[in-house]
GUNUZA-980339 format. One record per residue (C-alpha): x, y, z; residue in three letters. Coordinates in steps of 0.5 Angstrom, whole numbers, plus 2048, in hexadecimal, padded with zeros to 3 digits. Layout:
N
XYZALA
...
! end
This chain:
990
8F39457A1UNK
8F194B7A5UNK
8F69507A7UNK
8F79527AEUNK
8F59597ACUNK
8EE9567ABUNK
8ED9547B2UNK
8E89587B6UNK
8EA95D7BAUNK
8E495D7BFUNK
8E79567C2UNK
8EE9587C5UNK
8ED9527CAUNK
8ED94C7C5UNK
8F39497C2UNK
8F59487BBUNK
8F29417BAUNK
8EB9437BEUNK
8EB94A7B9UNK
8EC9457B3UNK
8E69417B5UNK
8E29477B6UNK
8E39497AFUNK
8E29437ACUNK
8DB9427B0UNK
8D99497ADUNK
8DB9477A6UNK
8D79407A7UNK
8D19447A9UNK
8D19497A3UNK
8D294379EUNK
8CE93E7A1UNK
8C793D7A3UNK
8C593D7ABUNK
8C59357ACUNK
8CB9347A8UNK
8CE93A7ACUNK
8CC9367B3UNK
8CF9307B1UNK
8D69337AFUNK
8D59377B6UNK
8D49307B9UNK
8DA92D7B6UNK
8DE9337B7UNK
8DD9327BFUNK
8DE92B7BFUNK
8E592C7BCUNK
8E69327C1UNK
8E492D7C7UNK
8E99277C4UNK
8EF92C7C2UNK
8EF9327C6UNK
8F59317CCUNK
8F29377D0UNK
8ED9357D5UNK
8E993B7D4UNK
8E893A7CCUNK
8E59337CEUNK
8E19367D3UNK
8DE93B7CEUNK
8DD9367C9UNK
8D99317CDUNK
8D59377D0UNK
8D39397C8UNK
8D29317C7UNK
8CD9317CDUNK
8C99377CAUNK
8C89347C3UNK
8C792D7C6UNK
8BF92E7C7UNK
8BE9317C0UNK
8C392C7BCUNK
8C29267C1UNK
8C49217BBUNK
8CA9257B8UNK
8CD9267BFUNK
8CC91F7C1UNK
8CF91C7BBUNK
8D59217BBUNK
8D79237C2UNK
8D591D7C7UNK
8DC91A7C6UNK
8DF9207C8UNK
8DB9227CEUNK
8DC91B7D1UNK
8E491C7D0UNK
8E39237D4UNK
8DF91F7D9UNK
8E591A7DAUNK
8EB9207D9UNK
8E99267DCUNK
8E79237E3UNK
8EA9297E6UNK
8E592F7E3UNK
8DE92E7E6UNK
8DB9337E1UNK
8DD9307DBUNK
8DB9297DEUNK
8D492C7DFUNK
8D492F7D8UNK
8D59287D5UNK
8D09257D9UNK
8CB92A7D8UNK
8CC9297D0UNK
8CC9217D1UNK
8C59227D5UNK
8C29267CFUNK
8C59217CAUNK
8C291B7CDUNK
8BC91E7D1UNK
8B591C7CEUNK
8B09207D3UNK
8AA9237D0UNK
8AC9297D4UNK
8B392A7D1UNK
8B09297CAUNK
8AB92F7CCUNK
8B09337CEUNK
8B49327C8UNK
8AE9347C4UNK
8AD93A7C8UNK
8B493C7C8UNK
8B593B7C0UNK
8B59417BCUNK
8B19407B6UNK
8B593F7B0UNK
8B59437A9UNK
8B59407A3UNK
8BA94279DUNK
8B494679AUNK
8B394A7A1UNK
8AC9477A3UNK
8AB9447A9UNK
8AA93D7AAUNK
8A493A7AEUNK
8A79367B4UNK
8A29317B7UNK
8A292E7BEUNK
8A59287BEUNK
8A09227BCUNK
8A091B7BEUNK
8A59197B8UNK
8AA91E7BAUNK
8AA91C7C2UNK
8AB9157BFUNK
8B19177BBUNK
8B491B7C1UNK
8B39157C6UNK
8B69107C1UNK
8BC9167C0UNK
8BD9167C8UNK
8BD90E7C8UNK
8C290E7C2UNK
8C79137C6UNK
8C690F7CCUNK
8C89097C9UNK
8CE90C7C6UNK
8D090F7CDUNK
8CF9087D1UNK
8D29047CCUNK
8D99057D1UNK
8D79037D8UNK
8DC9087DAUNK
8D890E7D8UNK
8D390C7DDUNK
8D890B7E2UNK
8DB9127E1UNK
8D59157E2UNK
8D49117E9UNK
8DB9147EBUNK
8D991B7E9UNK
8D391B7EDUNK
8D891B7F3UNK
8DA9227F1UNK
8D69267F6UNK
8D692C7F1UNK
8CF92E7F0UNK
8D192F7E8UNK
8D39287E8UNK
8CF9247ECUNK
8C89277EAUNK
8C99267E2UNK
8CC91F7E4UNK
8C691D7E7UNK
8C291F7E2UNK
8C691C7DCUNK
8C69157E0UNK
8BF9157E1UNK
8BE9167DAUNK
8C29107D8UNK
8BE90C7DDUNK
8B890E7D9UNK
8BA90D7D2UNK
8BE9067D4UNK
8BC9047DBUNK
8BE8FD7DBUNK
8C58FE7D8UNK
8C79047DCUNK
8C49007E2UNK
8C98FA7E1UNK
8CF8FF7E0UNK
8CD9027E7UNK
8CC8FC7EAUNK
8D38F97E9UNK
8D69007EAUNK
8DA9007F1UNK
8D69047F6UNK
8D19077F0UNK
8CB9067F4UNK
8CE9097FAUNK
8D090F7F6UNK
8C99107F4UNK
8C69107FBUNK
8CA9157FDUNK
8C691A7F9UNK
8C19197FEUNK
8C591C803UNK
8C79227FFUNK
8C5929803UNK
8C392C7FCUNK
8BC92A7FBUNK
8BC92B7F3UNK
8C29257F3UNK
8BE9217F8UNK
8B79227F4UNK
8BB9207EEUNK
8BE91A7F1UNK
8B79177F3UNK
8B59177ECUNK
8BC9147EAUNK
8BB90E7EFUNK
8B490D7EDUNK
8B690C7E6UNK
8BC9087E9UNK
8B79037EDUNK
8B29017E8UNK
8B18FA7E7UNK
8B88F87EAUNK
8B88F47F0UNK
8BF8F47F1UNK
8C08FB7F1UNK
8BA8FC7F5UNK
8BD8F87FBUNK
8C38FC7FBUNK
8BF9027FBUNK
8BB900801UNK
8C18FE805UNK
8C5904804UNK
8C0907809UNK
8BB90A803UNK
8B5909807UNK
8B790D80DUNK
8B9912809UNK
8B3913804UNK
8AE91280AUNK
8B291880EUNK
8B291C807UNK
8AA91B807UNK
8A991D80EUNK
8AE92380DUNK
8A9925807UNK
8A392580BUNK
8A091E809UNK
89A91E805UNK
89A925805UNK
8A1926802UNK
8A29277FBUNK
8A59237F5UNK
8AB9217F9UNK
8A691D7FDUNK
8A491A7F7UNK
8AA9187F4UNK
8AC9157FBUNK
8A69117FBUNK
8A790E7F4UNK
8AE90C7F5UNK
8AB9087FBUNK
8A69057F7UNK
8AC9037F2UNK
8B09007F8UNK
8AA8FC7FBUNK
8A68FA7F6UNK
8A78F27F4UNK
8AD8F27F8UNK
8AC8EE7FEUNK
8B38EF801UNK
8B28F6801UNK
8AB8F6804UNK
8AE8F180AUNK
8B38F680BUNK
8AE8FC80BUNK
8AA8F8810UNK
8AF8F6815UNK
8B28FD815UNK
8AC8FF818UNK
8AA904812UNK
8A3902812UNK
8A2906818UNK
8A590C815UNK
89F90C810UNK
89A90D815UNK
89B915815UNK
89A91580EUNK
89291480FUNK
891919814UNK
88C91D811UNK
889923815UNK
881924816UNK
88192A810UNK
88292680AUNK
87F92B805UNK
88692D802UNK
8899277FEUNK
88E92A7F9UNK
8909257F3UNK
8979247F6UNK
8949227FDUNK
88F91D7F9UNK
89591A7F5UNK
8999197FBUNK
8949167FFUNK
8929117F9UNK
89A90F7F9UNK
89A90E801UNK
894909800UNK
8979067FAUNK
89D9057FFUNK
899902804UNK
8968FD7FFUNK
89C8FB7FDUNK
89E8F8804UNK
8988F4804UNK
8968F27FDUNK
8938EB7FCUNK
8998EA7F7UNK
89E8EA7FDUNK
89F8E4801UNK
89A8E2806UNK
89F8E280CUNK
8A28E980AUNK
89B8EC809UNK
8988E980FUNK
89E8EC813UNK
89D8F3810UNK
8968F3811UNK
8978F2818UNK
89C8F7819UNK
8978FC816UNK
8928FA81BUNK
8978FB821UNK
89990281FUNK
89290581DUNK
893905816UNK
88D901815UNK
889906819UNK
88B90C816UNK
88990980FUNK
882908812UNK
88290F814UNK
88391280DUNK
87E90D80BUNK
87990F80FUNK
87B91780FUNK
87791C80BUNK
87A920805UNK
87F91B803UNK
87F91B7FBUNK
87C9167F7UNK
8839137F5UNK
8869137FBUNK
8809107FFUNK
88090A7F9UNK
8879097FAUNK
887909802UNK
881904801UNK
8868FF7FDUNK
88B900802UNK
8878FE808UNK
8858F8804UNK
88C8F5803UNK
88E8F780AUNK
8888F380DUNK
8888ED808UNK
8898E780BUNK
88B8EA812UNK
8868E8817UNK
8888ED81CUNK
8888F3817UNK
8818F0814UNK
87E8F081BUNK
8808F781CUNK
87D8F9816UNK
8778F6818UNK
8778FA81EUNK
87890181AUNK
87290681AUNK
87090C816UNK
86F912819UNK
868913818UNK
86291381DUNK
86090E81FUNK
86790A81DUNK
867905818UNK
86D900816UNK
872902811UNK
8708FC80DUNK
8698FE80CUNK
86A90580AUNK
86F902805UNK
86A8FD802UNK
865903802UNK
86A9067FDUNK
86B9007F9UNK
8638FF7F7UNK
8629067F6UNK
8629077EEUNK
86490E7EFUNK
86B90D7F2UNK
87190D7EEUNK
8739067EBUNK
87A9067EDUNK
8779077F4UNK
8729027F4UNK
8778FD7F2UNK
87C8FF7F7UNK
8768FE7FCUNK
8758F77F9UNK
87C8F57FAUNK
87C8F8801UNK
8768F3803UNK
87A8ED7FFUNK
8808EE803UNK
87C8EF80AUNK
8798E8809UNK
8808E5806UNK
8818DF80BUNK
87C8E2810UNK
8778DD812UNK
8758E1818UNK
8748E7813UNK
8708E380EUNK
86C8E0814UNK
86A8E7816UNK
8688E980FUNK
8648E380EUNK
8618E4815UNK
85E8EB813UNK
8598E880EUNK
8568E2812UNK
84F8E4815UNK
8528E381CUNK
8578E981CUNK
8538EE817UNK
8528F581AUNK
84D8F9817UNK
8508FF81AUNK
8578FF817UNK
85A8FD810UNK
85E8F7810UNK
8638F580BUNK
85F8EF809UNK
8598F4808UNK
85D8F8803UNK
8608F27FFUNK
8598EF7FEUNK
8578F67FCUNK
85D8F67F7UNK
85B8EF7F5UNK
8548F17F2UNK
8558F87F0UNK
8548FB7E9UNK
85B8FD7E9UNK
85F8F77E5UNK
8668F97E8UNK
8638F97EFUNK
8608F27EEUNK
8678EF7ECUNK
86B8F37F2UNK
8658F07F7UNK
8668E97F4UNK
86D8E97F4UNK
86D8EC7FCUNK
8688E67FEUNK
86C8E17FAUNK
8728E37FEUNK
86E8E3805UNK
86D8DB803UNK
8748DA800UNK
8778D3803UNK
8728D3809UNK
86D8CE809UNK
86A8D080FUNK
8688D780CUNK
8658D3806UNK
8608CF80AUNK
85E8D580EUNK
85D8DA808UNK
8588D4806UNK
8538D780CUNK
8538DE809UNK
84C8E0807UNK
84A8E6803UNK
8438E9802UNK
8418EA7FBUNK
83B8EE7FBUNK
8358EE800UNK
8308E8800UNK
8358E37FDUNK
8398DF802UNK
8418E0803UNK
8468DD7FEUNK
84D8DB800UNK
8538DF7FDUNK
8558D97F9UNK
84E8D87F6UNK
84E8E07F5UNK
8558DF7F1UNK
8538DA7EDUNK
84C8DD7EBUNK
8508E37E9UNK
8548DF7E4UNK
84E8DB7E1UNK
84A8E17E0UNK
84E8E37DAUNK
8498E87D6UNK
8498EC7DDUNK
8508ED7DDUNK
8518F07D7UNK
84C8F57D8UNK
84F8F77DEUNK
8558F87DAUNK
85A8F37DEUNK
85C8EF7D9UNK
8628EB7D9UNK
8658EE7E0UNK
85F8EC7E4UNK
85F8E57E2UNK
8668E47E2UNK
8668E77EAUNK
8618E27ECUNK
8648DC7E8UNK
86A8DD7ECUNK
8678DE7F3UNK
8638D87F2UNK
8698D47EFUNK
86D8D67F6UNK
8678D57FAUNK
8658CD7F8UNK
86D8CB7F7UNK
86F8C67FCUNK
8688C77FFUNK
8638C17FEUNK
85E8C4802UNK
85E8CA7FEUNK
85E8C67F7UNK
8588C27FAUNK
8548C97FBUNK
8568CB7F4UNK
8538C57F1UNK
84D8C47F5UNK
84A8CA7F0UNK
8488C67EAUNK
8498CC7E6UNK
8518CD7E7UNK
8538C77E3UNK
84F8C87DDUNK
8518CF7DDUNK
8588CE7DDUNK
8588C87D8UNK
8548CD7D3UNK
8598D37D4UNK
85F8CE7D3UNK
85C8CB7CCUNK
85A8D17C9UNK
85E8D47C4UNK
85F8DB7C6UNK
8648E17C4UNK
86B8E37C7UNK
8688E77CDUNK
8648E17CFUNK
8698DC7CFUNK
86C8DE7D6UNK
8658DD7D9UNK
8658D67D5UNK
86B8D47D8UNK
8698D67DFUNK
8638D27DEUNK
8678CC7DCUNK
86B8CD7E2UNK
8658CD7E7UNK
8628C77E4UNK
8698C47E5UNK
8698C57ECUNK
8628C37EDUNK
8658BC7EAUNK
86C8BC7EEUNK
8698BD7F5UNK
8628BA7F4UNK
8618B57FAUNK
85B8B27F6UNK
8568B47FBUNK
8518B67F6UNK
84E8B07F2UNK
84D8B47ECUNK
8548B87ECUNK
8598B37EDUNK
8608B37EAUNK
85E8AD7E5UNK
8588B17E3UNK
85B8B87E2UNK
8618B57DEUNK
85B8B17D9UNK
8588B87D9UNK
85E8BB7D6UNK
8608B67D2UNK
8598B67CEUNK
8578BD7CEUNK
85E8C07CEUNK
8648BB7CCUNK
86A8BA7D0UNK
86F8BD7CCUNK
86A8C37CBUNK
86A8C47D2UNK
8718C47D3UNK
8728C97CEUNK
86D8CD7D1UNK
8718CC7D7UNK
8778CF7D4UNK
8748D57D2UNK
8768D87D9UNK
87D8D77D9UNK
87E8D97D2UNK
87A8E07D3UNK
87F8E67D2UNK
87D8E97D9UNK
87E8E27DDUNK
8868E37DCUNK
8868EA7DFUNK
8828E97E5UNK
8868E37E7UNK
88D8E77E7UNK
88C8EA7EEUNK
8868EB7F3UNK
8858F27F2UNK
87F8F47EDUNK
8828F87E8UNK
87D8FA7E2UNK
87E9007DDUNK
8769007DDUNK
8708FD7E0UNK
86F8F87DAUNK
8758F57DBUNK
8738F27E2UNK
8718EB7E1UNK
8768E77E5UNK
8798E77ECUNK
8808E47EEUNK
87D8DF7F3UNK
8788DC7EEUNK
87E8DB7E9UNK
8818D77EEUNK
87B8D37EFUNK
87A8D27E7UNK
8818D07E7UNK
8808CB7ECUNK
8798C87EAUNK
87A8C87E2UNK
87E8C17E2UNK
87A8BE7E7UNK
8738BF7E4UNK
8758BD7DDUNK
8788B67E0UNK
8718B67E4UNK
86D8B77DEUNK
8718B27DAUNK
8718AC7DFUNK
86C8A67DFUNK
8688A37E4UNK
86C89E7E6UNK
8728A27E6UNK
86F8A67EBUNK
86D8A07EFUNK
87489E7EFUNK
8778A57F1UNK
8728A57F7UNK
87489E7F9UNK
87B8A07F9UNK
87A8A77FCUNK
8768A3802UNK
87C89E802UNK
8818A4802UNK
87D8A7808UNK
87D8A180CUNK
8848A180BUNK
8858A880DUNK
8818A7813UNK
8858A1815UNK
88B8A5814UNK
8888AB818UNK
8878A681DUNK
88E8A481DUNK
8918AB81DUNK
88D8AD823UNK
8908A7826UNK
8978A9824UNK
8958B0827UNK
8938AD82DUNK
89A8A982EUNK
89E8AF82CUNK
89B8B2832UNK
89C8AC836UNK
8A38AC834UNK
8A48B3835UNK
8A28B383CUNK
8A68AD83DUNK
8AC8B183AUNK
8AA8B783FUNK
8AA8B2845UNK
8B18AF843UNK
8B38B7842UNK
8B18B884AUNK
8B58B184CUNK
8BB8B4848UNK
8BA8BA84CUNK
8B98B6853UNK
8BF8B2851UNK
8C38B9850UNK
8C18BB857UNK
8C38B485AUNK
8CA8B5856UNK
8CB8BC859UNK
8C98B9860UNK
8CE8B385FUNK
8D38B985DUNK
8D28BD864UNK
8D28B6868UNK
8D98B5865UNK
8DC8BC867UNK
8D98BB86EUNK
8DD8B486EUNK
8E38B786CUNK
8E28BD871UNK
8E18B7877UNK
8E78B4874UNK
8EC8BA875UNK
8E98BB87CUNK
8EA8B487DUNK
8F28B487BUNK
8F38BA87FUNK
8F08B6885UNK
8F58B1884UNK
8FB8B5884UNK
8F98B888AUNK
8F88B188DUNK
8FF8AF88BUNK
9028B588FUNK
8FE8B4895UNK
8FE8AD896UNK
9048AD89BUNK
9038AC8A2UNK
9018B28A7UNK
9018B08AEUNK
9008AA8B2UNK
8FA8AD8B6UNK
8F68AD8AFUNK
8F88A68ADUNK
8F48A38B3UNK
8EE8A68B0UNK
8EF8A48A9UNK
8F089D8ACUNK
8E989D8AFUNK
8E589F8A9UNK
8E989B8A4UNK
8E58948A4UNK
8DF8988A3UNK
8E189C89DUNK
8E489689AUNK
8DE89289AUNK
8DA898897UNK
8DF898891UNK
8DF891890UNK
8D789188FUNK
8D889788BUNK
8DD893886UNK
8D888D886UNK
8D2892884UNK
8D689587FUNK
8D888E87CUNK
8D188D87BUNK
8CF893878UNK
8D5892873UNK
8D288B871UNK
8CB88E870UNK
8CE89486BUNK
8D288E868UNK
8CB88B867UNK
8C8891864UNK
8CE89285FUNK
8CD88B85DUNK
8C588D85CUNK
8C7893858UNK
8CC88F853UNK
8C688A852UNK
8C2890850UNK
8C789384CUNK
8C888D848UNK
8C088C847UNK
8C0893845UNK
8C5892840UNK
8C288C83DUNK
8BB89083CUNK
8BF896839UNK
8C2891833UNK
8BB88E832UNK
8B7895831UNK
8B789882AUNK
8B489F82DUNK
8B68A4832UNK
8BD8A2831UNK
8C08A8833UNK
8BC8A9839UNK
8BE8A283CUNK
8C58A383BUNK
8C58AA83FUNK
8C18A6844UNK
8C78A0844UNK
8CC8A6845UNK
8C98A984BUNK
8C88A284EUNK
8CF8A084DUNK
8D18A7850UNK
8CD8A5856UNK
8D089F856UNK
8D78A2856UNK
8D68A785BUNK
8D38A1860UNK
8D989D85FUNK
8DD8A3861UNK
8D98A4867UNK
8DA89D869UNK
8E289E868UNK
8E28A486CUNK
8DE8A0871UNK
8E389A871UNK
8E889F872UNK
8E58A2878UNK
8E489B87BUNK
8EB89987AUNK
8ED8A087EUNK
8E889E883UNK
8EB897884UNK
8F289B884UNK
8EF89F88AUNK
8ED89988EUNK
8F389688DUNK
8F789C890UNK
8F289D895UNK
8F3896898UNK
8FB897897UNK
8F989D89BUNK
8F68998A1UNK
8FC8958A2UNK
90189C8A2UNK
8FC8A08A6UNK
8FA8A58A1UNK
8F78AB8A4UNK
8EF8AC8A5UNK
8EF8B28A0UNK
8F28AE89AUNK
8EC8A989CUNK
8E78AF89CUNK
8E98B1895UNK
8E98AA892UNK
8E28A9894UNK
8E08B0891UNK
8E38AE88BUNK
8E08A788BUNK
8D98AB88CUNK
8DA8AF886UNK
8DC8A9881UNK
8D68A6883UNK
8D18AB882UNK
8D48AC87BUNK
8D38A587AUNK
8CC8A587BUNK
8CB8AB877UNK
8CE8A8871UNK
8CA8A2872UNK
8C48A6872UNK
8C68A986BUNK
8C78A2868UNK
8C08A086AUNK
8BE8A6867UNK
8C28A5860UNK
8C089E860UNK
8B88A0860UNK
8B98A685BUNK
8BD8A1856UNK
8B789C857UNK
8B28A1855UNK
8B68A384FUNK
8B789C84DUNK
8AF89B84DUNK
8AE8A1849UNK
8B289F844UNK
8AF898844UNK
8A889C843UNK
8AB8A083DUNK
8AE89A83AUNK
8A789683AUNK
8A389D837UNK
8A989D831UNK
8A889682FUNK
8A089782FUNK
8A189D82BUNK
8A689A826UNK
8A1894825UNK
89B899824UNK
89F89D81EUNK
8A189681BUNK
89989481BUNK
89889B818UNK
89D89A813UNK
89A893811UNK
893896811UNK
89589C80CUNK
899897807UNK
893893807UNK
88E899806UNK
89389B800UNK
8938947FDUNK
88B8947FDUNK
88A89B7FAUNK
88F8997F4UNK
88B8927F3UNK
8858967F3UNK
88889B7EEUNK
88A8957EAUNK
8848927EAUNK
8808987E8UNK
8858997E2UNK
8848927E0UNK
87C8937E0UNK
87D8997DCUNK
8818967D6UNK
87C8907D6UNK
8768957D6UNK
8798987D0UNK
87B8927CCUNK
8748907CDUNK
8718967CBUNK
8758967C5UNK
87388F7C3UNK
86C8907C4UNK
86D8967BFUNK
8708927BAUNK
86B88D7BAUNK
8658927BAUNK
8698947B4UNK
86988E7B1UNK
86288C7B2UNK
8608937AFUNK
8648917A9UNK
86088A7A8UNK
85A88E7A8UNK
85888C7AFUNK
8548917B4UNK
8588937BAUNK
8558967C0UNK
85789D7C2UNK
85B89E7C9UNK
8558A17CCUNK
85189A7CBUNK
8578967CEUNK
85889B7D4UNK
8508997D5UNK
8518927D4UNK
8578927D9UNK
8538967DEUNK
84D8917DDUNK
85388B7DEUNK
85588E7E4UNK
84E88F7E7UNK
84D8887E6UNK
8548867E9UNK
85288A7EFUNK
84B8877F0UNK
84F8807EFUNK
8538827F5UNK
84E8857F9UNK
! end
């Protein structure tokens, strides 16, 4: 034990316990080596952190641990991690100790090479016990690997409890710089070391992603920039987190930061923003759609506005622009859904982004890697978009005279002095320009035709032909693939290209392009001397296969040259090395296409004779095996993955993406075509003809159905117009009913007035009334008779309408189609009938009122009614008669409209009945055709079984005869005899 008197006098501020620890430390340093002393010091500091009650003591201990954490990472991490986590949980009120604890944990978990270098630079060279310096070497690969493993182990220990990560997320809400910044760095390190596990914890944490997104709004650039790094690690390969970050308005914030930092001229912050955008958009269709719908594509256009002076391109600017181009490609990548890609391509054209990219493409002074990436970007922006392809075809290079951009790019592709990656990019651009662009294909092929060749200018076709017959094998391959894309899925251009004639040398007649390609293939020795070897032949064979595929006329032209078939059979039958196997497979594919698409127009090269030639000289199994060499090649699967040609070296350029699709499509059908017998082919041809006839019948019926559908649509439109007319009629009737009601009200008012004024006024006026009474009564009687006749006529019309209604009801019950329209028409007729009945009731009421007026007039004659009353009655009667006449006219009009509706409905019923019968006929015919096809298939299967049984029996009988010592004829003799017998049978038939 030490006495109090031994405490150092130079430390008056330390308490007794701290003085005791200081004295023990000195004793340990005297008796122990430096490493053990450090371990003891770390242990002591951990005890101080765990046991000290004063905050200042714990803070000093944590600060000391931080200073030791870089040198003695494993020791501090092993002993102090739990204590540091406890500090984060308990001492939340002191930001300084929190910052020290977070920095210490970061030093323990971090595996960055920069930190390791700092550690090695700051470290003091240890001295051995003998006093000699030890040589400390820089960390090598093994040391770095051990460091990474150590950081992964400590990270795994830290994230075992998800509450620790949640605690870090809570600490990020602290605005204090000394807490927030080390917290961001520590969480970034956790994501680097254990990304998937930490992502899962953050994903389920309430408001976890939102707290991290708040870092982008921090006014301190250091925290904001490290927050970008944190979000990069957070969004790696996690679609759920990517969506949450995107919907937290990440696109808006990142684009604002890029603009503030100077876009492509900005620094490393712009690069970090672009990397984060790539993480959010790549292979995430939801975020891509959100980016497009938010009109963020339009905000990308200013990024590519470069000035006239392109001499100064810093490394950072090149990196930024490269990432920006990659971001554009992510939006229009061929792996995206066609609908999303097409929509983004349309937006890029409308906002002028494509035009800006073409400006960079034709600019001078652009670095080679930026130019290459720009070509690839333009390629995918125009791929499959007719509008964008047409615009690209109209772009001219700023030369004198102006040349199309396509011609300038092709000049680079066939120039062997250009960089390899640039030539690949130009080829990809040309392929994308012709993808699903028959118009562009026609324009390229037209530059090769004799009628369109301009001797004063260089065309795309001339460049392709020059590259095709160049001494550079890579130019041969690129030109062949480019020409193949000009013919892809375009029968018209395949036939047009047969017209192309080439002048080989002076004094010799021109030869066709097809003939020249086959001549180069057949001259093997010259090819080797030219140094093209496999690559040139592979390119030419791919061009020929694409050219004659699904084009019988091209097959006939190819077979017309008598040297082609012997050359192909010789190539296939030879036993060559590994490098030549691919050529053998392509020759087998070319010969198989000649068989499959042969129209038998050449007697010496029909399908049967070519198959016999294969069987005799090559063998069917050997032919199929050589055909399989194509798909078994290691570069075939690589080319089949994506459309862009990506090769590490020129020697690897052997396959084209579209050609791999063609091989996959033709390999099976060619194998079947080679193994099929003549009888099977004849039966298949008959079945094909039958199916074609059936297809023609079905096509005619489909056309008939389309015509009937058109007629039905027209009838529906007529019914709709009639319905609108009916609605107008209903509106008119409603208006008339309102007018009748008004007349009723006026009539009631007149009745009241008449009742009040019916008493006699004077004797002098009575004599005048008596004088006019007889004539008025006669007129009233005549009007009453007329009204009775009109009433009888209306009753007759009502009976006719009842009859019409019953007939319409019966027809509606019998009709199977158009039920809803008939019901509506019946409802309309019922409504018209009810309105007519109501109007008749009103007319009857008015008649009764008129009769009452007549009776009152007769009674007034005996009682000497005044002349003024008679005049009023006469006016009322005239008004009633006028209203009756108007109602009669309206009834006649309604009757005519109802009759027209009934006639139109009858016509609709007839047309619907005709359509129903036609559909029934079509269904019967379809069932009959299906049954016939099934029967033909069953008969074919039965014949195949019989042939197989007969072949087996013949083989067994031959074997028995051979066993008995009898001579048996070969199959060739039997075939000859069969042929002779068939000739005799043909003569007999003749």
